[in-house]
C-alpha positions in Angstrom: -1.5 -20.7 -119.4 1.7 -20.8 -117.3 0.2 -18.4 -114.7 -3.0 -20.4 -114.4 -1.1 -23.6 -114.0 1.0 -22.1 -111.2 -1.9 -20.8 -109.0 -2.9 -24.1 -107.3 0.8 -25.1 -107.0 1.7 -21.9 -105.2 -1.2 -22.3 -102.7 -0.2 -25.9 -102.1 3.5 -25.1 -101.7 2.8 -22.3 -99.2 0.5 -24.6 -97.2 3.2 -27.1 -96.8 5.4 -24.5 -95.3 3.0 -23.9 -92.4 3.0 -20.1 -92.8 1.0 -18.7 -89.9 -1.8 -21.1 -90.1 -3.0 -21.5 -93.6 -3.4 -19.5 -96.8 -6.8 -17.9 -97.4 -8.4 -17.4 -100.8 -6.3 -15.3 -103.1 -7.7 -12.0 -104.3 -9.1 -12.1 -107.8 -6.4 -11.3 -110.4 -7.2 -8.5 -112.7 -7.0 -8.8 -116.5 -4.0 -6.4 -116.5 -2.1 -8.3 -113.8 -2.5 -12.1 -113.4 -0.3 -12.1 -110.3 -1.9 -13.0 -107.0 -2.2 -11.2 -103.7 -2.0 -13.6 -100.8 -3.3 -13.1 -97.2 -2.7 -15.6 -94.4 -5.1 -16.1 -91.5 -4.2 -15.1 -87.9 -1.6 -17.0 -86.0 -3.0 -18.3 -82.8 -0.4 -16.7 -80.6 -0.3 -13.1 -81.9 -3.5 -12.7 -83.8 -1.5 -10.9 -86.6 -2.1 -11.6 -90.2 1.1 -12.7 -92.0 1.8 -12.5 -95.7 3.8 -14.3 -98.4 5.7 -13.4 -101.5 6.3 -16.1 -104.1 8.6 -16.2 -107.1 8.1 -19.0 -109.6 10.4 -20.3 -112.3 11.6 -17.6 -114.7 10.9 -14.9 -112.2 13.5 -12.6 -113.6 11.3 -12.4 -116.7 7.8 -12.9 -115.2 8.2 -11.0 -112.0 6.9 -11.9 -108.5 4.0 -14.4 -108.7 2.5 -12.5 -105.7 3.0 -9.0 -106.9 0.8 -7.7 -104.0 1.0 -9.1 -100.5 -1.2 -8.3 -97.5 -0.4 -8.5 -93.8 -1.2 -6.7 -90.5 1.1 -4.8 -88.2 3.3 -7.1 -86.2 2.9 -9.9 -88.7 5.6 -11.6 -90.7 6.3 -11.9 -94.4 7.6 -15.2 -95.9 9.5 -15.1 -99.1 9.3 -18.3 -101.2 11.8 -18.7 -104.1 10.8 -21.5 -106.5 13.2 -20.1 -109.2 16.6 -21.2 -110.3 18.0 -17.8 -109.6 18.4 -15.9 -106.3 16.0 -13.1 -105.6 15.3 -10.5 -102.9 12.3 -8.7 -101.5 13.8 -5.2 -100.8 11.9 -2.1 -99.7 12.2 0.9 -102.1 11.8 3.3 -99.1 14.9 3.6 -97.0 15.8 4.8 -93.5 18.0 8.0 -93.1 21.0 5.7 -92.7 20.3 4.4 -96.2 19.2 0.9 -95.2 15.9 -0.5 -96.7 12.9 -0.7 -94.3 12.8 -4.4 -95.0 14.8 -7.0 -96.9 14.8 -10.7 -97.6 17.3 -12.6 -99.7 16.4 -16.1 -100.9 18.7 -18.5 -102.8 17.2 -20.8 -105.4 14.6 -23.1 -103.9 14.8 -21.5 -100.4 12.3 -19.9 -98.1 13.2 -17.0 -95.8 11.5 -14.6 -93.5 11.8 -11.0 -94.7 13.5 -8.9 -91.9 12.0 -5.6 -90.7 8.3 -6.0 -91.7 7.1 -6.6 -88.1 8.1 -3.0 -87.3 6.1 -1.4 -90.2 3.1 0.8 -89.4 0.0 0.6 -91.6 0.6 1.7 -95.1 1.6 0.6 -98.6 5.2 -0.2 -99.4 6.8 -0.8 -102.8 9.5 -3.5 -103.0 11.8 -4.8 -105.7 14.5 -7.5 -106.3 18.0 -6.2 -105.9 19.3 -8.6 -108.4 16.6 -7.9 -111.0 15.1 -4.4 -110.3 12.6 -5.0 -113.2 10.8 -7.2 -110.6 8.6 -5.0 -108.4 5.8 -5.6 -106.0 3.6 -4.0 -103.3 3.2 -4.8 -99.6 0.0 -3.6 -97.9 0.1 -3.4 -94.1 -3.2 -2.9 -92.2 -3.9 -2.4 -88.6 -2.5 -0.3 -85.7 0.2 -0.4 -83.1 3.6 0.3 -84.7 4.9 3.9 -84.5 5.9 5.6 -87.8 9.4 4.8 -89.2 11.5 7.8 -90.2 12.3 7.6 -93.8 13.9 9.9 -96.4 17.1 10.5 -98.2 20.4 9.9 -96.4 22.3 12.8 -94.8 25.4 12.2 -96.9 27.7 12.5 -93.8 31.1 11.8 -95.3 33.2 13.8 -97.6 33.9 12.3 -101.0 37.4 10.7 -101.1 39.5 11.6 -104.2 42.2 8.9 -104.8 45.7 10.2 -104.9 47.1 10.6 -108.4 50.3 9.0 -109.8 51.8 10.4 -113.0 55.3 8.8 -113.3 56.5 6.8 -116.3 57.4 3.8 -114.0 55.0 3.4 -111.1 55.2 0.8 -108.4 52.0 -0.1 -106.5 52.1 -2.5 -103.5 49.0 -4.7 -103.2 48.2 -5.2 -99.5 45.5 -5.7 -97.0 44.5 -2.5 -95.2 41.7 -1.0 -93.0 39.8 1.6 -95.0 37.2 4.1 -93.9 34.1 3.2 -95.9 31.1 3.6 -93.6 30.8 6.9 -91.7 30.6 5.4 -88.2 32.1 2.5 -86.4 35.2 0.3 -87.3 37.1 0.7 -90.6 36.6 -2.0 -93.2 39.4 -4.5 -93.9 40.0 -4.6 -97.7 42.5 -5.9 -100.2 43.9 -2.8 -101.7 46.2 -1.2 -104.2 48.6 0.9 -102.1 46.5 0.7 -99.0 43.5 2.6 -100.3 40.2 1.9 -102.0 39.9 2.7 -104.9 43.6 2.4 -105.7 45.6 5.4 -106.8 44.4 7.1 -110.0 47.1 6.8 -112.7 47.2 9.8 -115.1 49.4 9.6 -118.2 49.7 11.4 -121.6 48.8 9.4 -124.6 51.7 8.0 -126.5 54.0 7.9 -123.5 55.2 4.4 -122.5 54.0 3.6 -119.0 55.3 0.8 -116.8 53.3 -0.2 -113.7 54.8 -2.8 -111.3 52.4 -4.5 -108.9 53.9 -6.2 -105.8 51.7 -8.8 -104.1 51.9 -8.4 -100.3 48.5 -9.9 -99.7 48.2 -12.8 -97.3 49.1 -16.1 -98.9 45.6 -17.7 -98.5 44.3 -15.1 -101.0 46.4 -16.7 -103.7 47.6 -15.4 -107.0 46.4 -12.1 -108.6 46.7 -10.5 -112.0 45.9 -7.0 -113.1 43.9 -6.0 -116.2 43.8 -2.4 -117.6 40.2 -2.4 -118.8 39.7 -0.5 -122.0 43.3 -0.1 -123.2 45.2 -1.8 -126.1 48.5 -3.3 -125.3 50.5 -6.6 -125.7 48.9 -9.8 -124.4 51.7 -10.3 -121.8 50.5 -7.0 -120.1 46.8 -7.7 -120.4 46.3 -9.4 -117.0 45.9 -12.9 -118.3 43.5 -14.8 -116.0 45.3 -18.1 -115.9 49.0 -17.3 -116.8 51.6 -14.7 -116.0 50.2 -14.4 -112.5 51.6 -12.5 -109.5 52.1 -15.1 -106.8 52.1 -14.1 -103.0 55.3 -12.3 -102.4 55.9 -11.8 -106.1 55.8 -8.8 -108.5 55.1 -8.2 -112.1 55.6 -5.2 -114.4 53.0 -4.3 -117.0 53.9 -2.2 -120.0 51.4 0.2 -121.6 52.6 2.0 -124.7 49.4 4.1 -124.8 49.6 4.0 -128.6 47.4 2.7 -131.5 49.0 1.8 -134.8 52.2 3.6 -133.7 50.4 6.9 -132.9 49.2 8.2 -129.5 45.9 6.6 -128.6 42.8 8.8 -128.0 42.1 10.3 -124.6 40.3 7.7 -122.4 38.9 6.8 -119.0 40.0 3.3 -118.2 40.3 1.3 -114.9 42.5 -1.4 -113.6 41.4 -4.4 -111.6 42.2 -8.0 -110.6 41.4 -10.5 -113.4 42.3 -13.9 -111.9 40.4 -16.8 -113.2 37.7 -18.0 -110.8 38.2 -15.2 -108.2 37.8 -12.0 -110.3 34.5 -11.2 -108.7 35.8 -11.9 -105.2 39.0 -9.9 -105.6 37.1 -6.9 -107.0 34.5 -7.1 -104.2 37.3 -6.9 -101.6 38.9 -3.9 -103.2 41.3 -4.6 -106.1 40.1 -1.7 -108.4 41.5 1.6 -109.5 41.1 4.3 -112.2 43.4 5.2 -115.1 43.1 8.5 -117.1 44.8 9.1 -120.5 45.1 12.7 -121.7 45.8 13.8 -125.3 47.0 17.1 -126.7 43.8 17.5 -128.8 41.7 17.1 -125.7 43.8 19.6 -123.7 43.1 22.3 -126.4 39.4 22.0 -125.7 39.8 23.7 -122.3 37.5 21.3 -120.5 37.2 21.5 -116.7 40.5 20.3 -115.3 42.4 20.0 -112.0 40.0 19.9 -109.0 37.0 20.3 -111.4 37.9 17.0 -113.2 36.5 14.4 -110.9 36.6 10.6 -111.4 33.8 8.8 -109.7 33.9 5.0 -109.2 30.4 3.7 -108.2 30.2 0.3 -106.6 27.9 -1.6 -104.3 28.9 -3.6 -101.3 27.2 -5.2 -98.2 28.6 -5.1 -94.7 28.0 -7.0 -91.4 27.4 -5.4 -88.0 31.1 -4.7 -87.6 31.4 -2.9 -90.9 33.2 -5.8 -92.5 32.4 -6.9 -96.0 30.1 -9.9 -96.3 31.4 -12.9 -98.2 29.2 -14.0 -101.0 32.0 -16.1 -102.4 32.0 -19.0 -99.9 33.6 -21.4 -102.3 36.6 -19.8 -104.1 37.1 -22.7 -106.4 33.8 -21.9 -108.2 34.4 -18.1 -108.1 31.1 -16.3 -108.5 29.1 -19.5 -108.0 30.1 -20.1 -104.4 27.8 -21.9 -101.9 26.3 -18.5 -100.8 26.5 -16.7 -104.1 23.6 -16.4 -106.5 24.1 -18.0 -109.9 24.5 -15.9 -113.0 27.1 -13.5 -111.4 24.2 -11.8 -109.5 26.3 -10.5 -106.7 25.0 -7.2 -105.5 25.5 -5.1 -102.4 23.0 -3.3 -100.2 25.0 -0.1 -100.0 26.2 2.1 -102.9 29.7 3.5 -102.6 31.4 6.4 -104.5 35.2 6.2 -104.5 35.0 3.7 -101.7 32.8 6.0 -99.4 29.2 5.3 -98.6 26.7 8.1 -99.4 29.3 10.9 -99.7 29.0 14.7 -100.3 31.3 16.8 -102.5 31.7 20.5 -102.2 31.7 22.3 -105.6 31.6 25.8 -106.9 28.7 27.1 -109.0 30.7 26.2 -112.0 31.2 23.6 -114.7 32.6 20.3 -113.6 33.8 17.3 -115.5 32.6 14.0 -113.9 34.0 10.6 -115.0 31.3 8.1 -114.1 32.5 4.5 -113.8 30.2 1.6 -112.8 32.6 -0.8 -111.1 30.0 -3.0 -109.5 30.1 -6.8 -110.1 26.5 -7.0 -111.4 24.3 -3.9 -110.7 23.4 -1.4 -113.4 22.5 2.3 -112.6 20.4 4.8 -114.4 22.2 8.0 -113.3 20.3 11.2 -113.0 20.6 14.6 -111.2 18.0 16.3 -109.0 16.9 19.9 -109.5 16.0 19.3 -113.2 19.7 19.2 -114.1 21.1 17.5 -117.2 24.3 15.9 -118.1 26.3 17.0 -121.2 28.0 13.9 -122.3 31.2 14.4 -124.1 32.6 10.9 -124.2 32.5 7.2 -123.1 35.3 5.4 -121.5 37.1 4.8 -124.7 37.0 8.2 -126.5 35.3 11.5 -126.8 32.1 11.9 -128.8 32.0 13.8 -132.1 29.8 16.4 -130.5 28.2 16.9 -127.0 24.9 15.2 -126.1 22.6 16.6 -123.5 20.9 13.8 -121.5 18.6 13.7 -118.5 19.8 10.3 -117.5 22.6 7.8 -118.4 22.4 4.0 -118.0 25.7 2.3 -117.2 26.1 -1.4 -116.8 29.1 -3.0 -115.0 32.5 -1.7 -116.4 30.8 1.0 -118.5 32.0 4.6 -118.3 30.6 8.0 -119.2 32.5 11.3 -119.5 30.1 14.2 -118.7 30.0 17.9 -118.0 27.7 19.2 -115.3 27.0 22.9 -114.9 26.2 24.0 -111.4 26.2 27.7 -112.3 22.5 28.2 -111.8 22.3 26.2 -108.5 24.5 28.2 -106.1 23.9 27.4 -102.4 21.8 24.3 -103.3 22.3 20.6 -102.8 22.1 18.4 -105.9 21.8 14.7 -105.6 23.2 12.2 -108.0 20.9 9.2 -107.9 19.9 6.1 -109.7 16.4 6.1 -111.0 14.2 3.1 -111.6 14.3 1.9 -115.2 12.2 -1.0 -116.3 12.4 -2.9 -119.6 9.9 -5.1 -121.4 12.7 -7.1 -123.0 12.5 -10.7 -121.6 15.3 -11.3 -119.1 16.1 -7.6 -118.7 17.4 -6.7 -115.3 16.5 -3.0 -114.9 18.0 -0.5 -112.5 17.2 0.3 -108.8 16.0 3.6 -107.4 18.5 4.9 -104.8 20.4 8.1 -103.8 24.2 7.8 -104.6 25.9 11.1 -103.5 25.3 14.8 -103.0 26.9 17.9 -104.5 26.9 20.9 -102.1 27.1 23.9 -104.4 28.8 27.0 -103.1 29.1 30.5 -104.5 29.2 31.4 -108.1 32.6 32.0 -109.7 33.7 33.4 -113.0 32.1 31.6 -115.9 34.0 28.8 -117.4 34.3 28.2 -121.1 31.2 26.5 -122.6 31.5 23.0 -124.0 32.6 23.1 -127.6 30.0 22.4 -130.3 32.3 19.8 -131.9 34.9 17.6 -130.4 38.0 16.0 -132.0 37.3 12.3 -131.8 38.3 8.9 -133.2 37.9 8.3 -136.9 35.2 5.8 -137.6 36.3 2.3 -138.4 35.8 1.2 -142.0 34.7 -2.4 -141.4 34.8 -4.8 -144.4 31.4 -5.8 -145.8 32.5 -9.4 -146.1 33.8 -11.2 -143.0 37.3 -12.6 -143.3 36.8 -15.3 -140.7 34.0 -16.8 -138.6 34.2 -18.3 -135.1 31.5 -20.4 -133.4 31.4 -20.3 -129.6 29.5 -22.8 -127.5 28.6 -22.6 -123.8 27.9 -26.3 -123.4 30.1 -28.9 -121.6 
């Protein structure tokens, strides 16, 4: 009933926008898909047919109202967002530089022109919403005149950057603005950094050894206070990166103490990360670069003879958007409201057009035909990824961020939401002299409000010669004892989101 109710309203609304003349009769909706396909009539000047894509209320759950849109070469595509959330119309196919063939981003209640469609040759193009990849649609372009557009996977031009490692018991990290090489060509990107790099230095420490980390705030005064949270670790409240107290003011410093113990004993091996946690600007400060990784080793893990040294590779995956000068775009126009700035989508839906690994766009990494340990971290503000490898390869997952698993688990793909981590072994032994791509594959869910994952290449492994075989992954792994939770709750808290 909702869909039938919206049909005349969509047609009426699009008419009021004056889109290339007027909207013709919609194609008949099939029983399987009640969504409309809209074609507009020729504009007087160009004679091209222009199309429209419409999102109605609840679009994150119901999808595009016009799941199929028609136009002719040289025409335009109007994106009408009637929802209370921001949405995009983004091409699945990408150019060799990794940018989508077309893209349009509309805030709630706004109408925009999708950029890039006028250059498309005849063909059928899949599109999706970057904020909610569950939303998918199809653009059909008819006619002649536009030359073919070169598409395909990126060339992975830049080498993967491995952050420097700090191992001391008392570490001092300056927090400062710096120019960082993120994109392969053009100017460097100005970022807010831990120790002048993005990500910040990787801290590696043995479990049970007290660790002090002092952060010194050298950022420009207008950025304001910061605070640093070690995500995944257990420590005193004073060292947890409180969002509204115990802050590091411009020019100030603060020392955080991490005992790396639980109940007086060394805590389990873990893959954590540290990041800014300031109330109201957490998303902004992470977007601009205040993120780093933290590895905790244990004696029991070391006895497993897992890949180590250069074959133990932490990978921080994030997404960012850049302007024509390679500078980060600013989706946080109103810092007082944090993630709900004037140009920011509601619901923390801040996504970037480009996927970075360890702060580098579309990198490659040279490996031997050997086993490697990859620590996967999704440090994006909002995006989720369904990680998979090309060439039919599998992951052998041995842990999460918090601990090792009781036994290895072979998986073809691994879904990680923001802040989630996975500890995996990848065996390149049978892929000597091949290129293997780590990518995100499209994952859709029928759960109402589910977001889904986008389809995109992330990085490339360039496999070299085969070397001596490494030890296989153990059949069982020492791990954390299961928690014996009481059957009867000792206390109950009720949380409300009103007011």
